[in-house]
C-alpha positions as CSV (number, residue, x, y, z in Angstrom):
1,M,9.4,-30.4,-42.0
2,E,6.4,-32.9,-41.0
3,D,4.5,-29.6,-39.9
4,V,5.0,-28.1,-42.7
5,E,3.9,-30.8,-44.8
6,S,0.9,-31.4,-43.0
7,A,0.3,-27.6,-43.0
8,L,0.1,-27.9,-46.7
9,D,-1.9,-30.9,-47.1
10,D,-4.7,-29.3,-44.8
11,L,-4.6,-26.2,-47.4
12,E,-4.9,-28.5,-50.1
13,Y,-8.3,-30.1,-49.3
14,F,-9.8,-27.7,-47.5
15,D,-11.5,-25.7,-49.6
16,P,-11.1,-25.4,-53.4
17,I,-12.5,-22.1,-53.9
18,L,-9.4,-20.6,-51.7
19,S,-7.2,-21.3,-54.7
20,P,-6.3,-17.0,-54.4
21,L,-4.8,-18.4,-51.2
22,E,-2.2,-20.5,-53.1
23,E,0.4,-18.1,-53.5
24,E,0.7,-16.9,-49.6
25,K,0.8,-20.2,-48.7
26,M,3.7,-20.7,-51.0
27,C,5.2,-17.6,-50.2
28,M,4.5,-18.9,-46.0
29,D,6.7,-22.2,-47.0
30,N,9.3,-20.5,-48.3
31,I,9.8,-18.5,-45.1
32,C,9.7,-21.6,-42.7
33,Q,12.1,-23.5,-45.3
34,C,14.4,-20.3,-45.2
35,L,14.4,-20.4,-41.1
36,N,14.9,-24.4,-41.3
37,D,17.8,-23.4,-43.6
38,C,19.5,-20.8,-41.2
39,F,19.4,-23.1,-38.1
40,F,20.7,-26.1,-40.0
41,M,23.6,-24.1,-41.4
42,I,24.6,-22.3,-38.1
43,K,24.3,-25.5,-36.5
44,Q,26.7,-26.4,-38.8
45,Y,29.0,-23.2,-38.1
46,T,28.9,-24.3,-34.5
47,E,29.9,-28.0,-35.0
48,G,32.9,-27.4,-37.4
49,E,31.8,-28.8,-40.6
50,E,33.7,-28.5,-43.1
51,S,30.9,-28.1,-45.8
52,F,29.7,-25.2,-44.1
53,N,29.5,-22.0,-46.6
54,V,28.5,-18.8,-45.4
55,I,27.2,-17.3,-48.9
56,L,24.5,-19.9,-48.5
57,V,23.3,-18.3,-44.9
58,D,23.2,-14.9,-46.6
59,Q,21.1,-16.5,-49.3
60,S,18.6,-18.0,-46.9
61,L,18.2,-14.5,-44.8
62,E,17.6,-12.7,-48.4
63,C,15.1,-15.0,-49.1
64,F,13.9,-14.5,-45.7
65,Q,14.0,-10.9,-45.3
66,L,12.2,-10.6,-49.4
67,A,8.8,-12.7,-47.9
68,K,6.2,-10.9,-47.2
69,V,3.1,-12.3,-46.6
70,E,-0.1,-10.2,-47.6
71,P,-3.2,-12.3,-48.6
72,S,-4.5,-11.1,-52.0
73,S,-7.9,-12.2,-51.2
74,N,-11.2,-10.7,-49.7
75,Y,-11.7,-14.1,-47.1
76,S,-11.7,-13.6,-43.6
77,Q,-8.7,-13.0,-41.1
78,H,-10.1,-15.4,-39.1
79,Q,-10.7,-18.0,-42.4
80,I,-6.8,-17.2,-43.0
81,V,-5.7,-17.7,-39.7
82,K,-7.0,-20.8,-39.1
83,I,-5.5,-22.3,-42.5
84,F,-2.0,-20.7,-41.4
85,I,-1.7,-21.6,-38.2
86,N,0.3,-24.8,-38.6
87,L,3.1,-22.9,-41.0
88,K,3.2,-20.2,-38.1
89,I,4.0,-23.0,-35.5
90,Y,6.7,-24.6,-37.2
91,A,8.3,-20.8,-38.4
92,L,8.3,-20.6,-34.5
93,K,9.8,-23.5,-33.8
94,C,12.4,-22.6,-35.8
95,L,13.0,-19.3,-34.5
96,A,13.1,-21.0,-30.9
97,K,16.0,-23.5,-32.7
98,L,17.6,-20.0,-34.4
99,I,17.8,-18.3,-30.8
100,S,18.6,-21.2,-28.4
101,V,21.6,-21.9,-30.7
102,C,22.9,-18.5,-31.0
103,S,22.0,-17.9,-27.2
104,L,24.5,-20.5,-25.9
105,E,27.0,-19.3,-23.2
106,T,30.3,-20.9,-23.7
107,T,33.9,-20.1,-23.0
108,E,34.9,-19.9,-26.8
109,D,35.4,-16.8,-28.2
110,S,33.3,-17.1,-31.3
111,Y,30.7,-18.7,-30.1
112,K,30.3,-15.8,-27.6
113,E,30.7,-13.6,-30.0
114,L,27.7,-15.4,-32.2
115,S,25.7,-15.1,-28.9
116,K,26.3,-11.6,-28.6
117,N,25.3,-10.4,-32.0
118,C,22.4,-12.7,-32.5
119,A,20.8,-11.1,-29.3
120,E,21.9,-7.5,-30.4
121,L,20.2,-8.1,-33.7
122,F,17.3,-9.8,-32.0
123,V,16.4,-6.7,-29.6
124,K,17.4,-4.3,-32.5
125,D,15.0,-5.5,-34.8
126,E,11.8,-5.5,-32.3
127,G,11.9,-9.3,-31.9
128,L,11.5,-8.9,-28.2
129,N,8.4,-6.6,-28.4
130,A,7.1,-9.1,-31.1
131,L,7.5,-12.2,-28.8
132,F,5.5,-10.0,-26.1
133,E,2.8,-9.2,-27.9
134,C,2.0,-12.6,-28.9
135,L,2.0,-13.0,-25.4
136,V,-0.9,-10.9,-24.7
137,I,-4.7,-12.2,-24.5
138,D,-7.1,-9.7,-26.3
139,D,-10.8,-8.9,-24.7
140,K,-11.9,-12.0,-27.9
141,Y,-9.7,-14.7,-27.1
142,D,-11.5,-18.1,-27.9
143,T,-10.6,-20.5,-24.8
144,S,-11.8,-23.2,-27.2
145,D,-9.5,-22.5,-29.6
146,Q,-6.1,-24.3,-28.3
147,S,-4.1,-23.3,-31.6
148,D,-3.4,-19.8,-29.5
149,E,-2.7,-21.6,-26.7
150,K,0.1,-24.0,-28.7
151,M,1.8,-20.6,-30.2
152,R,1.8,-18.8,-26.9
153,L,3.8,-22.0,-25.5
154,I,6.4,-21.7,-28.0
155,I,6.8,-18.3,-27.6
156,V,7.4,-18.5,-24.1
157,E,9.6,-21.6,-24.7
158,T,11.3,-19.1,-26.8
159,L,11.7,-16.0,-24.3
160,F,12.9,-18.5,-21.6
161,F,15.6,-19.9,-23.6
162,F,16.7,-16.4,-24.9
163,V,16.6,-14.6,-21.2
164,C,18.5,-17.9,-19.0
165,R,21.4,-17.9,-21.7
166,N,22.0,-14.5,-22.9
167,E,22.7,-11.6,-20.6
168,I,21.7,-9.1,-23.4
169,A,18.4,-10.6,-23.3
170,R,18.2,-10.3,-19.7
171,L,19.2,-6.2,-20.2
172,A,16.4,-5.8,-23.2
173,V,13.8,-7.4,-21.0
174,V,14.5,-4.7,-17.9
175,F,14.8,-2.2,-20.3
176,Q,11.5,-2.5,-22.0
177,Q,9.5,-3.3,-18.9
178,G,9.1,-6.6,-19.8
179,L,9.4,-8.0,-16.0
180,L,6.2,-5.9,-15.3
181,L,4.4,-7.2,-18.4
182,I,5.1,-10.4,-17.4
183,M,3.6,-10.1,-14.1
184,E,0.6,-9.1,-15.7
185,L,0.5,-12.1,-17.9
186,M,0.7,-13.8,-15.2
187,T,-2.7,-12.8,-14.1
188,V,-4.9,-13.8,-17.3
189,E,-3.1,-16.6,-18.7
190,P,-5.3,-19.5,-18.5
191,N,-2.7,-22.2,-19.5
192,S,-0.1,-23.2,-16.0
193,T,2.7,-24.6,-17.8
194,I,3.1,-21.2,-19.8
195,R,2.6,-19.6,-16.3
196,S,5.2,-21.9,-14.9
197,Y,7.4,-20.3,-17.6
198,Y,6.6,-16.6,-16.6
199,C,7.8,-17.6,-13.4
200,A,10.9,-19.6,-14.1
201,I,11.8,-16.4,-16.3
202,L,11.0,-14.2,-13.3
203,R,13.5,-16.5,-11.2
204,E,16.0,-16.0,-13.6
205,F,16.4,-12.3,-12.6
206,C,16.7,-12.9,-9.3
207,I,20.3,-12.8,-9.1
208,T,21.0,-10.1,-11.6
209,Y,18.5,-7.6,-11.2
210,P,16.9,-7.9,-7.6
211,E,16.2,-4.4,-7.5
212,D,14.3,-4.2,-11.0
213,L,12.1,-7.4,-9.3
214,V,11.0,-5.7,-6.3
215,K,10.6,-1.9,-7.7
216,E,7.5,-4.0,-9.9
217,N,6.2,-5.9,-6.7
218,C,7.5,-9.2,-7.9
219,I,7.5,-10.5,-4.1
220,E,4.1,-9.4,-3.4
221,N,2.6,-11.3,-6.2
222,S,4.7,-14.1,-5.7
223,V,3.1,-14.4,-2.5
224,S,0.1,-14.4,-4.0
225,Y,1.0,-16.8,-6.9
226,L,1.9,-19.0,-3.9
227,A,-1.4,-18.3,-2.1
228,A,-3.6,-18.9,-5.1
229,D,-2.3,-20.6,-7.8
230,P,-3.9,-24.1,-8.6
231,C,-0.3,-25.2,-10.5
232,D,2.3,-26.9,-8.5
233,D,4.9,-25.8,-10.1
234,V,3.9,-21.9,-9.8
235,R,3.5,-22.1,-6.4
236,A,6.9,-24.0,-5.5
237,L,8.8,-21.0,-8.3
238,S,6.9,-18.4,-6.4
239,A,8.6,-19.7,-3.2
240,E,11.8,-20.1,-4.5
241,I,11.6,-16.0,-5.8
242,V,10.7,-15.0,-2.4
243,E,13.2,-16.7,-1.1
244,M,16.2,-15.6,-3.3
245,L,15.1,-11.9,-2.9
246,I,15.2,-11.9,0.6
247,K,18.4,-13.8,0.8
248,T,19.7,-11.2,-1.8
249,D,18.4,-8.2,0.5
250,S,16.5,-8.6,4.1
251,T,15.0,-5.4,4.1
252,N,12.7,-7.2,1.4
253,L,11.1,-8.8,4.7
254,E,9.2,-5.2,5.3
255,R,6.8,-5.9,1.8
256,I,5.9,-9.3,3.4
257,D,3.1,-9.4,5.8
258,L,5.2,-12.0,8.4
259,I,1.8,-12.9,10.5
260,E,0.0,-14.3,7.4
261,I,2.7,-15.4,5.2
262,A,3.4,-17.9,8.4
263,K,-0.3,-18.9,8.0
264,L,0.0,-19.5,4.9
265,L,3.6,-21.8,5.0
266,N,1.5,-23.5,7.5
267,S,-0.8,-24.4,5.5
268,V,0.7,-25.2,2.5
269,L,3.3,-27.5,4.6
270,N,0.2,-29.7,5.9
271,N,-1.7,-29.9,2.5
272,D,0.8,-29.6,-0.5
273,T,2.7,-31.4,-3.1
274,S,6.3,-32.5,-2.0
275,A,7.8,-29.7,-4.7
276,V,6.0,-26.9,-3.3
277,V,6.4,-28.4,0.3
278,E,10.2,-28.7,-0.3
279,S,10.4,-24.7,-1.7
280,C,8.6,-23.8,1.3
281,C,11.0,-25.5,3.9
282,K,13.9,-23.5,2.2
283,L,11.5,-20.2,2.5
284,C,11.1,-20.8,6.2
285,E,15.3,-21.5,7.2
286,T,15.6,-18.3,4.8
287,L,13.0,-16.3,7.1
288,F,14.0,-17.7,10.2
289,K,17.8,-16.7,9.6
290,E,16.8,-13.1,8.1
291,D,14.0,-11.8,10.5
292,T,15.8,-9.7,13.4
293,H,12.5,-8.7,14.8
294,K,11.7,-12.3,15.3
295,I,8.0,-11.9,14.2
296,I,8.1,-14.9,12.4
297,H,9.6,-17.2,15.1
298,S,7.2,-16.3,17.2
299,E,4.2,-16.6,15.6
300,F,5.5,-20.3,14.4
301,I,6.0,-21.2,18.2
302,K,3.0,-19.6,19.7
303,N,0.7,-21.5,17.0
304,S,2.6,-24.6,16.8
305,Y,3.1,-24.3,13.1
306,W,6.9,-25.7,13.6
307,V,4.8,-29.2,14.1
308,S,3.9,-28.7,10.2
309,L,7.3,-29.0,9.8
310,V,7.6,-32.7,11.6
311,R,4.5,-33.9,9.6
312,V,7.3,-32.7,6.6
313,M,9.5,-34.8,8.0
314,K,7.3,-37.8,8.1
315,N,5.6,-37.7,5.4
316,H,7.8,-36.7,2.6
317,D,10.6,-38.2,1.0
318,F,14.5,-37.6,2.1
319,K,14.9,-34.7,0.0
320,T,12.3,-32.5,1.5
321,A,12.6,-33.7,4.9
322,S,16.0,-32.9,5.0
323,C,14.9,-29.3,3.9
324,A,12.2,-29.6,7.1
325,I,14.9,-30.5,9.9
326,R,17.0,-27.9,9.0
327,A,14.2,-25.2,8.8
328,I,13.7,-26.7,12.8
329,R,17.1,-26.5,13.8
330,Y,16.7,-22.7,12.4
331,L,13.9,-22.0,14.3
332,A,15.3,-22.9,16.9
333,Q,18.6,-21.5,16.5
334,F,17.6,-18.3,15.5
335,S,14.6,-17.7,17.9
336,E,14.4,-16.2,21.6
337,R,16.6,-18.7,24.0
338,D,14.4,-21.4,24.8
339,D,11.2,-20.2,23.6
340,L,10.7,-23.3,21.3
341,A,12.4,-25.5,23.8
342,Q,9.5,-25.0,26.3
343,K,6.8,-25.6,23.4
344,C,8.2,-28.7,22.9
345,L,6.9,-29.5,26.4
346,L,3.4,-28.9,25.1
347,K,3.8,-31.1,22.0
348,F,6.4,-33.6,23.2
349,D,3.9,-36.1,20.6
350,A,6.2,-33.9,18.1
351,I,9.3,-34.0,20.0
352,S,9.0,-38.0,20.2
353,T,8.7,-38.1,16.5
354,L,12.0,-36.3,15.6
355,L,13.5,-38.7,18.7
356,K,12.6,-41.8,16.9
357,F,14.4,-40.3,13.8
358,L,17.4,-41.3,15.8
359,L,16.4,-44.2,18.1
360,D,14.3,-46.2,16.4
361,T,15.0,-48.3,13.3
362,T,12.2,-46.0,11.5
363,F,14.5,-44.5,9.5
364,D,16.9,-47.1,8.3
365,K,13.9,-49.2,7.5
366,R,12.8,-46.2,5.3
367,T,16.1,-45.8,3.4
368,N,16.0,-49.4,2.8
369,I,12.9,-49.9,1.0
370,E,13.5,-46.6,-0.8
371,E,17.1,-48.2,-2.3
372,K,15.3,-51.4,-3.0
373,R,13.1,-49.1,-5.0
374,S,15.3,-47.7,-6.7
375,K,18.0,-50.5,-7.7
376,F,14.3,-52.4,-8.4
377,K,13.9,-49.8,-11.1
378,K,17.5,-49.9,-12.5
379,E,17.9,-53.3,-12.6
380,R,14.9,-53.2,-15.2
381,T,16.2,-50.9,-17.0
382,Q,20.0,-51.7,-16.8
383,K,19.9,-55.5,-16.6
384,H,23.8,-55.6,-17.7
385,Q,25.2,-52.8,-15.7
386,P,26.0,-52.8,-12.1
387,V,23.3,-50.8,-9.7
388,A,25.4,-47.9,-8.4
389,V,25.0,-47.0,-4.8
390,D,22.6,-44.1,-4.3
391,E,25.0,-41.5,-2.7
392,A,22.8,-38.5,-2.8
393,C,20.1,-40.4,-0.6
394,E,23.4,-41.5,2.1
395,V,24.2,-37.7,1.5
396,L,21.0,-36.6,2.7
397,K,20.3,-39.4,5.4
398,T,23.1,-38.3,7.4
399,T,22.3,-34.4,6.5
400,I,19.3,-35.7,8.8
401,K,20.6,-36.9,11.4
402,L,23.3,-34.0,11.6
403,E,20.7,-31.6,11.6
404,S,18.5,-33.6,14.2
405,A,21.7,-33.6,16.5
406,F,22.1,-30.1,16.0
407,L,18.5,-29.3,17.3
408,F,18.4,-31.6,20.3
409,S,21.8,-30.3,21.2
410,M,20.3,-26.3,21.3
411,L,16.8,-27.4,22.6
412,F,18.8,-29.9,25.8
413,Y,21.3,-27.6,26.3
414,R,18.7,-24.4,26.2
415,S,15.9,-26.3,28.3
416,P,16.9,-28.3,31.5
417,R,13.6,-29.1,32.1
418,L,12.6,-30.4,28.4
419,K,16.3,-33.2,29.2
420,Q,15.1,-34.2,32.3
421,K,11.6,-34.4,30.6
422,V,13.2,-36.9,28.1
423,K,15.5,-38.6,30.3
424,D,12.2,-39.2,32.5
425,D,10.7,-40.9,29.8
426,L,12.9,-43.4,28.8
427,K,14.0,-44.5,32.1
428,V,11.8,-47.3,31.8
429,F,14.3,-47.8,28.7
430,P,17.6,-47.6,29.8
431,N,19.8,-48.7,26.7
432,W,17.5,-45.8,25.0
433,I,19.8,-42.4,26.7
434,M,22.9,-44.0,25.5
435,A,21.8,-45.1,22.5
436,L,20.3,-41.3,21.9
437,R,23.9,-40.0,23.0
438,R,25.5,-42.2,20.8
439,K,23.6,-41.5,18.0
440,L,24.5,-37.9,18.6
441,V,27.7,-37.9,19.0
442,Q,28.1,-40.1,15.6
443,A,26.2,-37.9,14.0
444,V,28.4,-34.7,14.9
445,A,31.6,-36.8,14.3
446,Q,30.8,-37.4,10.6
447,S,30.2,-33.8,9.5
448,E,32.9,-31.4,8.3
449,I,34.0,-28.8,10.4
450,S,33.2,-26.1,8.1
451,Y,29.2,-27.3,9.1
452,F,29.7,-25.7,13.0
453,E,31.2,-22.2,11.6
454,N,27.6,-21.0,11.6
455,V,25.7,-22.7,14.6
456,E,24.8,-21.0,17.4
457,I,24.2,-23.6,20.5
458,T,23.9,-21.3,23.5
459,N,22.7,-22.0,26.9
460,E,20.4,-19.2,29.6
461,L,23.7,-17.9,30.6
462,G,24.5,-17.1,26.8
463,W,27.3,-19.6,26.3
464,N,28.0,-20.9,23.3
465,M,28.4,-24.8,23.4
466,A,29.4,-24.9,19.7
467,N,32.7,-23.4,20.6
468,F,33.4,-26.8,21.9
469,V,33.6,-28.2,18.5
470,I,35.4,-25.3,16.6
471,E,37.6,-22.2,17.5
472,K,38.3,-20.5,13.9
473,E,41.9,-20.3,14.5
474,T,42.9,-23.5,15.8
475,V,43.6,-26.5,14.1
476,Y,42.1,-29.6,15.4
477,D,43.4,-33.2,14.7
478,E,40.8,-36.0,14.9
479,K,41.4,-37.0,19.0
480,T,41.1,-33.6,19.6
481,R,38.1,-33.0,17.6
482,N,36.5,-36.3,19.1
483,L,36.9,-35.3,22.5
484,D,35.3,-31.8,21.8
485,I,32.5,-33.8,20.7
486,K,32.3,-35.7,23.3
487,N,32.4,-32.8,25.5
488,L,29.5,-31.2,23.4
489,M,27.0,-34.0,24.1
490,D,28.2,-34.4,28.1
491,E,24.9,-32.7,28.6
492,L,23.3,-35.6,27.8
493,S,24.7,-38.0,29.9
494,N,23.2,-39.6,33.0
495,S,26.3,-39.0,34.9
């Protein structure tokens, strides 16, 4: 109730001549109190408290329904809105809590029924339309007035919870053309946090209603957000939306200018923050896999955009680096024969960087530094608790090495010239070629058999070397599996 008390204090000391508004002030106070009471009583119900009384809920709702704000004074609308702004914000917060509690997707039938009833009544009583109307920015919008922005932020948070947790809400948004309205609001909304919420709401529809998003040109709009929006979260979410819609239906690639998006992705990978870069690496991976015409592959290889993915591995954290190396592997796997391998001969400094992740201790040193920082941070916050091993970091490190092993296997097997180039350069370091082979074998040996099911390592004759590792109807024991991994890597040996 702090917001209400603050608002009432403001009213008391605002201007003594505004006493005709006292009645409206009290009415707004009652409305907020009713909403707050409803929220706490529903919370009591969900928590199974014995003191819960459904009659009190009915009384509060009746009070809320009877309350009407009709200012009887002659003062301007602007003055009235200014005075009541804190009360309105508090009322919206109560409404957001109410929707959040009612929209919990639980396994218990009683709660499911509560969620369903809440959503149906909210939509039936034009609640969704009311929220959208409050989000619209008119021509008279005053950018210096932060109160409207604060209200829009609370409203979009409410809408986000409502949509995320309730299938009926998602259906209502689609039915009332809310998706198109959200994309229109994106173009005029000055607040980056609100725009991020809009993108997060759109992402929620990628799985359940992808066709409706595509119909409203969401892919094209998301590409434009990725290219131009100054907010990192908006750009990252936009890349995720494009990726999810292409994964859902590869024919959606026809809506994208692949040459232009290749340029855009190259720019983002070279210059953006880790959150945006990670999303774009995943988008690259999906594009490399789904583009059967190889247009995106040709652009990345011909213009050396793939080198930007190598830079990502050098300059970003493990999670982002693992996405980058997987994207490079997909580029090598789904491109035409040895196109990437031949390009590597001209950009050998980039391929050398990838080799260092396997041959040098750079990767392990980087791991140790991040682990020490993580341990130091945990020791400061949890002095009396043992420091847990960072399992996620170990998984990411293994993934990077495994993807690197697949990548080099493909490149060497497809291009004898590249393999010979590496051997020639490493002749002065006789132990390095053995170390390379050992590192590759170790990385593959640590992987699960299922990891190989969708991997193709083909040479110029079209033979798939991954068949040495897995055959779909053969059960391998560990000894046989290790032997087949050795066969896979024999191409790298000197003998």
